[in-house]
VORO-898428 format. One line per 10 residues: number of its first residue (from 1); their letters; for each residue z, y, x of N, C-alpha, C, O. Coordinates in nm, 3 decimals, padded with zeros to 5 digits, always signed. Each point is the difference from the previous one (the first is absolute). Example, Ala and Ser with C-alpha at 12.3 -4.5 7.8 and 13.67 -1.06 7.14 Angstrom:
1	as	+00.780 -00.569 +01.319 +00.000 +00.119 -00.089 +00.000 +00.120 +00.090 +00.066 -00.002 +00.104  -00.138 +00.107 -00.139 +00.006 +00.119 +00.082 +00.073 +00.109 -00.077 +00.017 +00.111 +00.051
//
This chain:
1	marprkplls	+06.619 +08.294 +08.296 +00.069 +00.085 +00.029 +00.007 +00.073 +00.141 +00.032 -00.072 +00.094  -00.060 +00.212 -00.064 -00.023 +00.059 +00.127 +00.125 -00.006 +00.069 +00.111 +00.024 -00.049  -00.146 -00.069 +00.203 +00.115 +00.006 +00.109 +00.064 +00.149 -00.009 -00.064 +00.099 -00.035  +00.214 -00.101 +00.076 +00.037 +00.134 +00.021 -00.038 +00.057 +00.113 -00.018 -00.072 +00.099  +00.000 +00.194 -00.093 -00.045 +00.095 +00.141 +00.095 -00.061 +00.123 -00.044 -00.045 +00.106  +00.190 +00.056 -00.147 +00.083 -00.016 +00.117 +00.055 -00.154 -00.026 +00.020 -00.032 -00.117  +00.005 -00.058 +00.217 +00.060 -00.104 +00.012 +00.144 +00.011 -00.065 +00.079 +00.094 +00.009  -00.066 -00.205 -00.073 +00.146 -00.009 -00.059 +00.115 +00.003 +00.093 +00.109 +00.047 -00.031  -00.139 -00.103 +00.153 +00.107 -00.020 +00.107 -00.062 +00.025 +00.131 -00.119 -00.022 +00.018  +00.191 +00.062 +00.066 -00.018 +00.048 +00.135 +00.105 -00.024 +00.101 +00.114 -00.028 -00.038
11	tdriveaara	-00.146 +00.038 +00.175 +00.106 -00.016 +00.092 +00.088 +00.116 -00.033 +00.115 -00.027 -00.035  -00.154 +00.158 +00.040 +00.093 +00.113 -00.014 +00.081 +00.007 -00.126 +00.115 +00.044 +00.000  -00.181 -00.092 -00.118 +00.080 -00.009 -00.121 +00.122 -00.100 +00.026 +00.115 +00.032 -00.028  -00.146 -00.148 +00.082 +00.106 -00.096 +00.010 +00.121 +00.043 +00.110 +00.117 -00.037 -00.008  -00.176 +00.126 +00.112 +00.103 +00.038 +00.086 +00.100 +00.104 -00.068 +00.123 +00.005 +00.015  -00.212 +00.082 -00.098 +00.059 +00.133 -00.064 +00.132 -00.065 -00.100 +00.114 +00.045 -00.001  -00.163 -00.163 -00.083 +00.083 -00.031 -00.087 +00.124 -00.086 +00.052 +00.102 -00.016 -00.067  -00.123 -00.040 +00.195 +00.094 -00.087 +00.063 +00.113 +00.117 +00.074 +00.123 -00.010 +00.003  -00.197 +00.104 +00.046 +00.097 +00.103 +00.050 +00.085 +00.069 -00.113 +00.114 +00.029 +00.036  -00.142 -00.002 -00.141 +00.060 +00.058 -00.103 +00.107 -00.101 -00.067 +00.104 +00.040 -00.053
21	lvdteglaav	-00.141 -00.171 +00.060 +00.097 -00.073 -00.039 +00.114 -00.035 +00.123 +00.113 -00.034 -00.035  -00.144 +00.041 +00.166 +00.091 -00.021 +00.106 +00.075 +00.123 -00.029 +00.121 -00.008 -00.022  -00.186 +00.130 +00.021 +00.099 +00.126 +00.010 +00.085 -00.008 -00.125 +00.093 +00.080 +00.014  -00.085 -00.139 -00.126 +00.070 +00.033 -00.127 +00.079 -00.135 -00.009 +00.119 +00.009 -00.031  -00.165 -00.117 +00.051 +00.098 -00.130 -00.004 +00.022 -00.066 +00.144 +00.096 -00.078 +00.003  -00.158 +00.093 +00.106 +00.033 -00.070 +00.121 -00.112 -00.110 +00.023 -00.090 -00.031 -00.078  +00.120 -00.024 +00.213 -00.099 -00.113 +00.026 +00.009 -00.119 -00.086 -00.099 -00.065 -00.034  +00.220 +00.038 -00.002 +00.003 -00.125 -00.103 -00.064 -00.001 -00.116 -00.019 -00.107 -00.059  -00.022 +00.220 +00.012 -00.062 +00.018 -00.140 -00.167 -00.046 +00.024 -00.067 -00.043 -00.094  +00.025 +00.054 +00.200 -00.129 +00.002 +00.036 -00.037 -00.171 -00.010 +00.065 -00.084 +00.063
31	strrlaaelg	-00.179 +00.050 -00.152 -00.045 -00.116 +00.001 -00.137 +00.029 -00.079 -00.023 +00.096 -00.073  -00.081 -00.223 +00.114 -00.123 +00.015 -00.065 -00.019 +00.011 -00.133 -00.098 +00.058 -00.047  +00.200 -00.117 -00.030 -00.026 -00.026 -00.126 +00.063 +00.143 -00.075 -00.044 +00.048 -00.104  +00.166 +00.009 +00.193 +00.029 +00.132 -00.070 -00.112 +00.117 +00.042 -00.018 +00.092 -00.080  -00.052 -00.096 +00.195 -00.109 +00.094 +00.030 -00.122 -00.017 -00.104 -00.063 +00.097 -00.044  +00.036 -00.225 +00.011 -00.101 -00.021 -00.084 +00.026 +00.071 -00.141 -00.085 +00.066 -00.059  +00.208 -00.089 +00.017 +00.050 +00.045 -00.128 +00.000 +00.152 +00.021 -00.051 +00.062 -00.093  +00.101 +00.019 +00.206 -00.030 +00.129 -00.002 -00.126 +00.046 +00.002 -00.027 +00.109 -00.052  -00.066 -00.184 +00.112 -00.155 +00.062 +00.006 -00.071 -00.036 -00.125 -00.097 +00.067 -00.037  +00.144 -00.177 -00.035 -00.054 -00.030 -00.125 -00.132 -00.096 +00.039 -00.108 +00.018 -00.055
41	vsgpslynhf	+00.124 -00.094 +00.130 -00.091 -00.108 +00.053 +00.064 -00.132 +00.018 +00.122 -00.016 +00.013  -00.213 -00.077 -00.012 +00.051 -00.159 +00.013 +00.054 -00.006 +00.141 -00.049 +00.075 +00.084  +00.143 -00.157 -00.055 +00.078 -00.018 +00.110 -00.108 -00.074 +00.133 +00.021 +00.015 +00.121  -00.113 -00.077 -00.168 -00.085 -00.069 +00.106 -00.109 +00.121 +00.061 -00.058 -00.014 +00.108  +00.043 +00.118 -00.186 -00.091 +00.088 +00.055 +00.057 +00.091 +00.102 -00.077 +00.076 +00.059  +00.206 -00.075 -00.030 +00.070 +00.052 +00.115 -00.048 -00.050 +00.127 -00.020 +00.072 +00.098  +00.000 -00.211 -00.101 -00.041 -00.067 +00.111 -00.131 +00.022 +00.068 -00.032 -00.050 +00.108  -00.054 +00.143 -00.195 -00.125 +00.036 +00.078 +00.023 +00.108 +00.087 -00.089 +00.045 +00.072  +00.213 +00.004 -00.075 +00.049 +00.115 +00.094 +00.093 -00.032 +00.103 -00.009 +00.032 +00.119  +00.103 -00.101 -00.176 +00.121 -00.063 +00.078 +00.021 -00.142 -00.021 +00.009 -00.042 -00.115
51	rtkdqileav	+00.000 -00.037 +00.212 +00.052 -00.148 -00.008 +00.133 -00.016 -00.025 +00.031 -00.107 -00.054  +00.078 +00.203 +00.084 +00.144 -00.030 +00.002 +00.053 +00.139 -00.039 -00.060 +00.104 +00.025  +00.183 -00.113 -00.093 +00.098 +00.100 +00.002 +00.033 +00.068 +00.116 +00.017 +00.122 +00.001  -00.005 -00.206 +00.114 +00.046 +00.059 +00.119 -00.150 +00.110 +00.042 +00.021 +00.117 +00.032  -00.128 -00.158 -00.036 -00.103 +00.091 +00.038 +00.000 +00.115 -00.096 -00.055 +00.101 +00.044  +00.103 -00.094 -00.164 +00.018 +00.114 -00.092 +00.082 +00.089 +00.077 -00.035 +00.110 +00.043  +00.168 -00.175 -00.025 +00.109 +00.095 +00.074 -00.041 +00.051 +00.129 +00.035 +00.115 +00.025  -00.105 -00.180 +00.063 -00.046 +00.066 +00.121 -00.097 +00.109 -00.038 +00.008 +00.105 +00.063  -00.112 -00.118 -00.174 -00.076 +00.109 -00.033 +00.067 +00.119 -00.031 -00.031 +00.113 +00.037  +00.157 -00.157 -00.133 +00.074 +00.135 -00.030 +00.065 +00.065 +00.114 +00.001 +00.123 +00.006
61	adsvsaqvdl	+00.059 -00.200 +00.092 +00.073 +00.046 +00.114 -00.129 +00.077 +00.066 +00.035 +00.113 +00.036  -00.153 -00.135 -00.012 -00.085 +00.070 +00.078 -00.029 +00.130 -00.076 -00.002 +00.110 +00.056  -00.020 -00.132 -00.193 -00.031 +00.136 -00.082 +00.118 +00.094 +00.031 -00.030 +00.120 +00.003  +00.137 -00.147 +00.016 +00.129 +00.106 +00.031 -00.026 +00.042 +00.130 +00.010 +00.120 +00.023  -00.046 -00.209 +00.082 -00.029 +00.055 +00.140 -00.105 +00.100 +00.021 +00.000 +00.082 +00.092  -00.102 -00.096 -00.196 -00.110 +00.089 -00.003 +00.043 +00.123 -00.028 -00.062 +00.096 +00.045  +00.186 -00.078 -00.133 +00.008 +00.144 -00.051 +00.092 +00.067 +00.141 +00.062 +00.106 -00.013  -00.064 -00.155 +00.099 +00.090 +00.076 +00.121 -00.107 +00.079 +00.076 -00.108 -00.047 +00.035  +00.147 +00.164 -00.013 -00.101 +00.092 +00.077 +00.001 -00.019 +00.147 +00.101 -00.005 +00.070  -00.232 -00.007 -00.027 -00.037 -00.028 +00.144 -00.072 +00.112 +00.060 -00.051 -00.017 +00.111
71	dmfeagdtrg	+00.038 +00.144 -00.177 -00.072 +00.063 +00.061 +00.049 +00.081 +00.125 -00.071 +00.059 +00.081  +00.193 -00.068 -00.082 +00.079 +00.062 +00.124 -00.050 -00.082 +00.133 +00.010 +00.052 +00.111  -00.056 -00.161 -00.125 -00.035 -00.082 +00.129 -00.157 +00.015 +00.017 -00.048 -00.043 +00.105  -00.024 +00.091 -00.183 -00.153 +00.051 +00.021 -00.026 +00.057 +00.130 +00.084 +00.079 +00.044  -00.176 -00.103 +00.018 -00.045 +00.049 +00.131 +00.001 +00.175 -00.012 +00.034 +00.069 +00.096  -00.070 -00.021 -00.205 -00.010 +00.161 +00.015 +00.128 +00.046 -00.047 +00.007 +00.122 -00.018  +00.089 -00.187 -00.003 +00.130 +00.058 -00.051 +00.072 +00.062 +00.099 -00.008 -00.069 +00.102  +00.080 +00.176 -00.084 +00.067 +00.080 +00.105 +00.138 -00.012 +00.012 +00.067 +00.066 +00.080  -00.010 -00.171 -00.180 +00.148 -00.017 +00.020 +00.030 -00.094 +00.110 -00.063 -00.105 +00.015  +00.178 +00.152 +00.077 +00.038 -00.097 +00.093 +00.054 -00.133 -00.071 +00.015 -00.016 -00.121
81	wrtalhdwav	+00.014 -00.094 +00.244 +00.013 -00.122 -00.065 +00.149 -00.010 -00.084 +00.021 -00.087 -00.084  +00.072 +00.187 +00.121 +00.137 +00.003 -00.062 -00.035 +00.060 -00.131 +00.049 -00.063 -00.094  -00.119 +00.168 +00.059 -00.002 +00.065 -00.134 -00.075 -00.110 -00.081 +00.032 -00.034 -00.114  -00.131 -00.017 +00.185 -00.085 -00.114 -00.071 +00.079 -00.122 -00.048 -00.026 -00.062 -00.103  +00.117 +00.036 +00.181 +00.076 -00.110 -00.063 +00.088 +00.040 -00.101 +00.010 -00.070 -00.100  +00.050 +00.164 +00.112 +00.077 +00.074 -00.093 -00.070 +00.011 -00.158 +00.049 -00.044 -00.104  -00.160 +00.107 +00.119 -00.076 +00.011 -00.131 -00.043 -00.122 -00.056 -00.002 -00.020 -00.122  -00.043 -00.087 +00.235 -00.041 -00.122 -00.069 +00.131 -00.093 -00.050 -00.010 -00.072 -00.099  +00.117 +00.080 +00.166 +00.123 -00.056 -00.069 +00.032 +00.068 -00.150 +00.026 -00.070 -00.099  -00.030 +00.201 +00.097 +00.038 +00.055 -00.128 -00.108 -00.072 -00.112 +00.035 -00.060 -00.101
91	syraalrehp	-00.166 +00.082 +00.145 -00.105 -00.057 -00.102 +00.037 -00.143 -00.023 +00.016 -00.035 -00.117  +00.002 -00.061 +00.222 +00.033 -00.131 -00.014 +00.120 -00.024 -00.108 -00.005 -00.083 -00.090  +00.114 +00.173 +00.117 +00.129 -00.058 -00.089 -00.045 +00.077 -00.130 +00.062 -00.052 -00.093  -00.138 +00.148 +00.048 -00.027 +00.062 -00.107 -00.066 -00.139 -00.092 +00.053 -00.053 -00.097  -00.190 +00.015 +00.167 -00.040 -00.126 -00.062 +00.094 -00.126 -00.040 -00.005 -00.056 -00.109  +00.095 +00.019 +00.215 +00.094 -00.083 -00.055 +00.094 +00.022 -00.091 +00.041 -00.086 -00.078  -00.006 +00.194 +00.085 +00.102 +00.039 -00.114 -00.049 +00.013 -00.151 +00.075 -00.003 -00.097  -00.232 +00.020 +00.096 -00.052 -00.018 -00.117 -00.016 -00.154 -00.067 -00.015 -00.029 -00.118  +00.023 -00.056 +00.232 -00.035 -00.118 -00.025 +00.124 -00.112 +00.074 -00.040 -00.092 +00.070  +00.156 +00.107 -00.090 +00.101 -00.066 +00.075 +00.016 -00.148 -00.016 +00.053 -00.069 +00.087
101	nivpvlaqgp	-00.101 +00.021 -00.203 -00.005 -00.132 -00.005 -00.108 -00.095 +00.071 +00.009 -00.122 -00.007  -00.104 +00.183 +00.069 -00.093 -00.075 +00.091 +00.033 +00.022 +00.123 -00.075 -00.043 +00.087  +00.191 +00.112 -00.050 +00.025 -00.012 +00.154 +00.035 -00.130 +00.061 -00.036 -00.018 +00.116  +00.102 -00.074 -00.177 +00.022 -00.142 +00.040 -00.136 -00.056 +00.051 -00.006 -00.059 +00.108  -00.116 +00.082 -00.195 -00.128 -00.058 +00.055 -00.030 +00.091 +00.131 -00.015 -00.051 +00.111  +00.009 +00.165 -00.129 -00.036 +00.099 +00.130 +00.059 -00.053 +00.125 -00.060 -00.022 +00.106  +00.210 +00.000 -00.139 +00.081 -00.030 +00.103 -00.047 -00.141 +00.082 +00.053 -00.031 +00.107  -00.135 -00.032 -00.156 -00.059 -00.111 +00.061 -00.090 -00.002 +00.108 -00.030 -00.096 +00.071  -00.019 +00.234 -00.066 -00.100 +00.041 +00.106 -00.127 +00.027 -00.065 -00.004 -00.021 -00.121  -00.102 +00.063 +00.180 -00.125 +00.031 -00.041 -00.099 -00.129 -00.022 -00.089 -00.006 -00.085
111	grrpaglrla	+00.119 -00.079 +00.168 -00.081 -00.135 -00.022 -00.143 +00.031 +00.013 -00.048 +00.052 +00.101  -00.023 -00.090 -00.213 -00.141 +00.061 +00.011 -00.052 +00.113 -00.101 -00.116 +00.018 -00.037  +00.230 +00.052 +00.001 -00.027 +00.086 -00.102 -00.068 +00.135 +00.066 +00.045 +00.055 +00.100  -00.163 -00.010 -00.176 -00.075 +00.108 +00.106 +00.082 +00.113 -00.004 +00.016 +00.056 +00.109  +00.041 -00.007 -00.207 +00.065 +00.140 +00.004 +00.121 -00.013 +00.108 +00.014 +00.075 +00.096  +00.076 -00.189 -00.132 +00.098 -00.021 +00.098 -00.035 +00.011 +00.161 +00.067 +00.053 +00.088  -00.185 -00.117 -00.079 -00.040 -00.009 +00.149 -00.065 +00.129 +00.040 +00.000 +00.025 +00.121  -00.060 +00.067 -00.206 -00.036 +00.100 +00.047 +00.127 +00.118 +00.026 -00.008 +00.086 +00.088  +00.112 -00.101 -00.172 +00.112 +00.052 +00.048 +00.064 -00.037 +00.121 +00.035 +00.079 +00.088  -00.022 -00.185 -00.088 +00.048 -00.062 +00.159 -00.113 +00.047 +00.120 +00.041 +00.050 +00.104
121	davygamtda	-00.134 -00.062 -00.119 -00.108 +00.035 +00.081 +00.004 +00.169 +00.028 -00.020 +00.045 +00.113  +00.045 +00.029 -00.213 +00.010 +00.147 +00.013 +00.112 +00.046 +00.079 -00.017 +00.082 +00.090  +00.136 -00.131 -00.120 +00.123 +00.024 +00.090 -00.009 -00.048 +00.126 +00.016 +00.085 +00.087  -00.037 -00.197 -00.049 -00.038 -00.046 +00.126 -00.104 +00.065 +00.077 +00.024 +00.013 +00.120  -00.124 +00.027 -00.160 -00.098 +00.061 +00.055 +00.034 +00.144 +00.050 -00.042 +00.052 +00.104  +00.119 -00.002 -00.191 +00.046 +00.157 +00.013 +00.102 +00.022 +00.102 +00.007 +00.095 +00.077  +00.086 -00.217 -00.087 +00.099 -00.010 +00.102 -00.059 +00.003 +00.167 +00.021 +00.077 +00.093  -00.098 -00.195 -00.107 -00.068 -00.014 +00.141 -00.110 +00.091 +00.045 -00.051 -00.005 +00.112  +00.018 +00.093 -00.214 -00.096 +00.091 +00.050 +00.070 +00.131 +00.054 -00.047 +00.082 +00.079  +00.186 -00.083 -00.149 +00.073 +00.114 +00.054 +00.082 -00.027 +00.125 +00.076 +00.086 +00.045
131	gwppaqatsi	-00.091 -00.208 +00.014 +00.058 -00.030 +00.121 +00.099 -00.127 +00.003 +00.039 -00.050 +00.105  -00.006 +00.008 -00.219 +00.117 -00.097 +00.002 -00.065 -00.140 +00.074 -00.117 -00.026 -00.025  +00.173 -00.037 +00.090 -00.038 -00.134 +00.037 -00.008 -00.086 -00.124 +00.072 +00.025 -00.097  -00.162 -00.129 +00.097 -00.019 -00.093 -00.086 +00.124 -00.074 -00.070 +00.015 -00.018 -00.120  +00.063 -00.016 +00.213 +00.110 -00.063 -00.052 +00.121 +00.083 -00.062 +00.084 -00.051 -00.073  -00.087 +00.186 +00.111 +00.079 +00.103 -00.063 -00.041 +00.036 -00.147 +00.072 +00.003 -00.100  -00.222 +00.028 +00.114 -00.075 +00.034 -00.147 +00.017 -00.117 -00.101 +00.014 +00.023 -00.120  -00.016 -00.148 +00.171 +00.058 -00.098 -00.107 +00.117 -00.002 -00.059 +00.021 -00.029 -00.118  +00.088 +00.072 +00.230 +00.118 +00.014 -00.060 +00.018 +00.108 -00.087 +00.083 -00.014 -00.089  -00.150 +00.130 +00.099 +00.009 +00.105 -00.089 -00.061 -00.041 -00.128 +00.058 +00.032 -00.104
141	galmryfvmg	-00.159 -00.094 +00.098 -00.052 -00.025 -00.131 +00.125 -00.098 -00.084 +00.033 +00.029 -00.116  +00.023 -00.131 +00.182 +00.100 -00.071 -00.046 +00.101 +00.063 -00.044 +00.051 -00.032 -00.107  -00.001 +00.141 +00.190 +00.116 +00.064 -00.032 +00.000 +00.078 -00.102 +00.097 +00.019 -00.072  -00.217 +00.036 +00.059 -00.015 +00.088 -00.103 +00.000 -00.062 -00.148 +00.060 +00.041 -00.099  -00.145 -00.152 +00.112 -00.007 -00.107 -00.136 +00.126 -00.024 -00.044 +00.039 +00.021 -00.115  +00.046 -00.079 +00.233 +00.139 -00.028 -00.065 +00.081 +00.098 -00.050 +00.073 -00.022 -00.096  -00.079 +00.140 +00.156 +00.056 +00.126 -00.077 -00.041 +00.027 -00.133 +00.082 +00.009 -00.091  -00.217 +00.004 +00.073 -00.049 +00.061 -00.121 +00.013 -00.100 -00.095 +00.047 +00.038 -00.107  -00.076 -00.154 +00.117 +00.024 -00.109 -00.079 +00.137 -00.005 -00.048 +00.017 +00.003 -00.122  +00.079 -00.010 +00.196 +00.144 +00.001 -00.018 +00.052 +00.104 -00.090 +00.094 -00.015 -00.079
151	salgsfaggf	-00.168 +00.128 +00.099 +00.033 +00.117 -00.066 -00.042 +00.013 -00.133 +00.045 +00.082 -00.080  -00.142 -00.175 +00.058 -00.068 +00.008 -00.138 +00.076 -00.125 -00.108 -00.006 +00.005 -00.123  +00.068 -00.100 +00.194 +00.035 -00.111 -00.066 +00.140 +00.021 -00.081 +00.035 -00.093 -00.074  +00.049 +00.208 +00.083 +00.075 +00.026 -00.108 +00.059 +00.145 +00.048 -00.059 +00.067 +00.084  +00.175 -00.026 -00.143 +00.033 +00.138 -00.002 +00.159 -00.029 +00.023 +00.074 -00.069 -00.071  -00.037 +00.148 +00.198 +00.139 +00.016 +00.027 +00.080 +00.049 -00.097 +00.089 -00.064 -00.056  -00.125 +00.195 +00.031 +00.072 +00.062 -00.117 +00.028 -00.056 -00.123 +00.103 +00.018 -00.066  -00.214 -00.099 +00.033 -00.014 -00.041 -00.118 +00.068 -00.134 -00.028 -00.005 -00.069 -00.102  +00.074 +00.047 +00.225 +00.105 -00.154 -00.008 +00.113 +00.050 -00.031 +00.085 -00.089 +00.000  -00.041 +00.196 -00.029 +00.131 +00.066 -00.045 +00.000 +00.025 -00.144 -00.098 +00.054 -00.052
161	vddetaydpa	+00.221 -00.097 -00.029 +00.008 +00.023 -00.125 +00.027 +00.123 -00.046 +00.067 +00.055 +00.088  -00.083 +00.020 -00.181 +00.028 +00.149 -00.066 +00.127 -00.028 -00.074 +00.008 +00.018 -00.121  +00.105 -00.069 +00.204 +00.123 -00.041 -00.056 +00.119 +00.063 +00.119 +00.014 -00.061 +00.106  +00.048 +00.155 -00.127 +00.096 +00.045 +00.114 +00.117 -00.103 -00.001 +00.060 -00.017 +00.106  -00.025 -00.045 -00.203 +00.109 -00.095 -00.008 -00.036 -00.131 +00.074 +00.090 -00.082 +00.022  -00.226 +00.057 +00.021 -00.054 -00.123 +00.069 +00.060 +00.013 +00.142 +00.028 -00.104 +00.059  -00.005 +00.227 +00.003 +00.031 +00.013 +00.163 +00.150 +00.051 +00.017 +00.026 +00.112 +00.043  +00.063 -00.199 -00.079 +00.141 +00.027 +00.019 +00.032 +00.046 +00.143 -00.013 -00.080 +00.094  +00.060 +00.223 -00.072 +00.025 +00.037 +00.151 +00.087 -00.092 +00.075 -00.015 -00.009 +00.122  +00.114 -00.067 -00.190 +00.067 -00.085 +00.028 -00.069 -00.110 +00.116 +00.032 -00.032 +00.115
171	dyphlgqahl	-00.138 -00.006 -00.201 -00.110 -00.114 +00.063 -00.081 +00.056 +00.088 -00.033 -00.057 +00.104  -00.014 +00.193 -00.141 -00.121 +00.034 +00.056 +00.015 +00.159 +00.020 -00.061 +00.081 -00.069  +00.144 -00.048 +00.166 +00.033 +00.128 +00.023 -00.089 +00.111 +00.040 +00.035 +00.117 -00.003  -00.189 -00.170 +00.053 -00.079 +00.098 +00.021 -00.113 +00.001 -00.094 -00.100 +00.067 +00.027  +00.110 -00.150 -00.156 -00.101 +00.005 -00.090 +00.042 +00.077 -00.143 -00.045 -00.030 -00.110  +00.119 +00.111 +00.130 +00.040 +00.093 -00.094 -00.100 +00.078 -00.093 +00.018 +00.022 -00.120  -00.132 +00.016 +00.202 -00.123 +00.042 -00.081 -00.109 -00.107 -00.022 -00.103 +00.031 -00.059  +00.121 -00.144 +00.100 -00.137 -00.091 -00.028 -00.042 -00.015 -00.142 -00.112 -00.038 -00.033  +00.210 +00.069 -00.048 -00.057 -00.014 -00.162 -00.091 +00.112 -00.020 -00.060 -00.001 -00.108  +00.035 +00.106 +00.196 -00.090 +00.098 -00.028 -00.131 -00.022 +00.066 -00.088 +00.083 -00.023
181	laekqdvvde	+00.063 -00.180 +00.100 -00.118 -00.030 +00.081 -00.111 -00.033 -00.088 -00.112 +00.046 +00.022  +00.139 -00.138 -00.137 -00.102 -00.058 -00.104 -00.077 +00.129 -00.055 -00.122 -00.014 +00.008  +00.159 +00.123 -00.057 -00.057 +00.105 -00.051 -00.085 +00.074 +00.085 -00.085 +00.078 -00.043  +00.113 -00.106 +00.196 -00.052 +00.077 +00.100 -00.103 -00.096 +00.088 -00.039 +00.036 +00.111  +00.001 -00.157 -00.170 -00.062 -00.077 +00.063 -00.122 +00.037 +00.066 -00.007 -00.033 +00.119  -00.091 +00.095 -00.168 -00.110 +00.045 +00.062 +00.029 +00.065 +00.132 -00.048 -00.036 +00.108  +00.146 +00.150 -00.130 +00.011 +00.089 +00.100 +00.069 -00.076 +00.126 -00.041 +00.017 +00.114  +00.135 -00.091 -00.143 +00.060 -00.080 +00.090 -00.103 -00.108 +00.074 -00.004 -00.003 +00.123  -00.059 -00.063 -00.182 -00.084 -00.104 +00.050 -00.095 +00.075 +00.086 -00.022 -00.033 +00.117  -00.039 +00.140 -00.180 -00.119 +00.070 +00.076 +00.055 +00.068 +00.138 -00.068 +00.005 +00.102
191	rafetglaal	+00.220 +00.054 -00.116 +00.035 +00.031 +00.122 +00.032 -00.109 +00.124 -00.001 +00.014 +00.122  +00.023 -00.107 -00.191 +00.057 -00.128 +00.095 -00.123 -00.028 +00.059 -00.003 -00.003 +00.123  -00.120 -00.021 -00.199 -00.138 -00.048 +00.064 -00.037 +00.141 +00.095 -00.050 -00.018 +00.112  +00.068 +00.114 -00.145 -00.045 +00.099 +00.110 +00.079 -00.005 +00.118 -00.057 -00.001 +00.109  +00.188 -00.003 -00.118 +00.103 -00.004 +00.095 -00.050 -00.128 +00.105 -00.021 +00.007 +00.122  +00.012 -00.098 -00.194 -00.033 -00.142 +00.070 -00.140 +00.006 +00.108 +00.000 -00.026 +00.120  -00.116 +00.070 -00.204 -00.103 +00.031 +00.053 -00.017 +00.111 +00.128 -00.070 -00.016 +00.101  +00.144 +00.118 -00.131 +00.035 +00.083 +00.129 +00.048 -00.062 +00.111 -00.046 +00.016 +00.113  +00.152 -00.097 -00.146 +00.087 -00.066 +00.103 -00.098 -00.099 +00.076 +00.007 -00.007 +00.122  -00.080 -00.053 -00.178 -00.084 -00.105 +00.058 -00.099 +00.082 +00.076 -00.017 -00.035 +00.117
201	ldglsvqyer	-00.048 +00.132 -00.159 -00.097 +00.060 +00.057 +00.038 +00.085 +00.136 -00.078 +00.021 +00.093  +00.220 +00.027 -00.101 +00.056 +00.073 +00.107 +00.004 -00.111 +00.092 -00.062 +00.011 +00.106  +00.130 -00.123 -00.130 +00.005 -00.101 +00.103 -00.138 -00.050 +00.062 -00.005 -00.033 +00.119  -00.105 +00.029 -00.202 -00.125 -00.022 +00.062 -00.067 +00.095 +00.086 -00.087 -00.030 +00.082  +00.144 +00.176 -00.113 -00.069 +00.091 +00.061 +00.059 +00.000 +00.170 -00.068 +00.028 +00.099  +00.214 -00.070 -00.102 +00.059 -00.022 +00.131 -00.067 -00.110 +00.073 -00.021 +00.008 +00.121  -00.012 -00.103 -00.186 -00.061 -00.141 +00.057 -00.139 +00.062 +00.064 -00.029 -00.019 +00.118  -00.054 +00.096 -00.207 -00.130 +00.048 +00.029 +00.027 +00.095 +00.129 -00.087 -00.008 +00.087  +00.182 +00.087 -00.066 -00.002 +00.088 +00.098 +00.019 -00.079 +00.136 -00.053 +00.041 +00.103  +00.130 -00.155 -00.109 +00.023 -00.071 +00.114 -00.131 -00.061 +00.029 -00.044 +00.019 +00.113
211	ivaaagrg	-00.029 -00.091 -00.198 -00.136 -00.055 +00.020 -00.090 +00.089 +00.070 -00.062 -00.027 +00.103  +00.062 +00.142 -00.173 -00.098 +00.109 +00.088 +00.035 +00.049 +00.124 -00.084 +00.041 +00.080  +00.235 -00.044 -00.055 +00.028 +00.044 +00.131 -00.011 -00.093 +00.093 -00.027 +00.037 +00.115  +00.046 -00.188 -00.145 -00.031 -00.108 +00.088 -00.147 -00.013 +00.040 -00.026 -00.042 +00.112  -00.068 +00.073 -00.193 -00.141 +00.009 -00.002 -00.046 +00.088 +00.106 -00.088 -00.025 +00.084  +00.170 +00.150 -00.099 -00.037 +00.104 +00.091 +00.043 -00.044 +00.153 -00.063 +00.028 +00.102  +00.170 -00.093 -00.111 +00.048 -00.036 +00.143 -00.098 -00.109 +00.072 -00.009 -00.014 +00.122  -00.057 -00.056 -00.214 -00.087 -00.122 +00.065 -00.129 +00.071 +00.027 -00.094 -00.060 +00.050
//
C-alpha cells in the first residue's frame, strides 16, 4: 500500500485542533486522548510532536500571539509611537477576543514562545527607539499587556441580565437602564476599550513630553 503524500499528523494540525477545542470548550477540554480522537490518530503518535499537554497549550497560545499585527513597529513604518501602540493594541485585542479561552495561558508571559517573544521585542524596541528610557519602555509593554488582556477576559455589558426587574431602583438607584446593556454589549465594550486606551495613551504622552523636555535641558 502506497504511503499517503501528506503525513497524517503534523505540528500545525495538532495546534489547529487544540485551538479549536480550546475556543469551543475551554482549556479543561484539552487532553492528548481527546486530541487524538479529534485528529483520528492514536494517542502515542502525538508524542512525536509534543511531549505534554502543556506544550500543546503553549503552542496554541503562541499561534494566537502570531495573529497580532506588528507591522506598525517595522523600521519603514511612519506611524509615531502613540499611533503604533494604539493600532497594535487594537490588533492584539482582536486576536484575544477571537480566542478568549487561551488568555490565562498567555497571561503567564511569553516564556520561550517565539511569537510571544517577537511581540514583546517589537514593542520594547519601538518604545526605546522613540526615546523612552528602557525602564519606562518595559513598563509600557507590561501596562498595555495588562490592559488588553483584561479587556479580552470578559464583557462588562454582558455581565448584566436582560431583565428590568433585576435592578430594583430602591436597591440600585443608578442602574435603572442596566438591563439594556446586554443587547448593546459590543458597542459598550468597544467604546470602553477605546476610552481606556485613549486615557492610557494621553497619560503616556504627558510623561513622554516630560522626558523629552528633561533630555533637552540635559
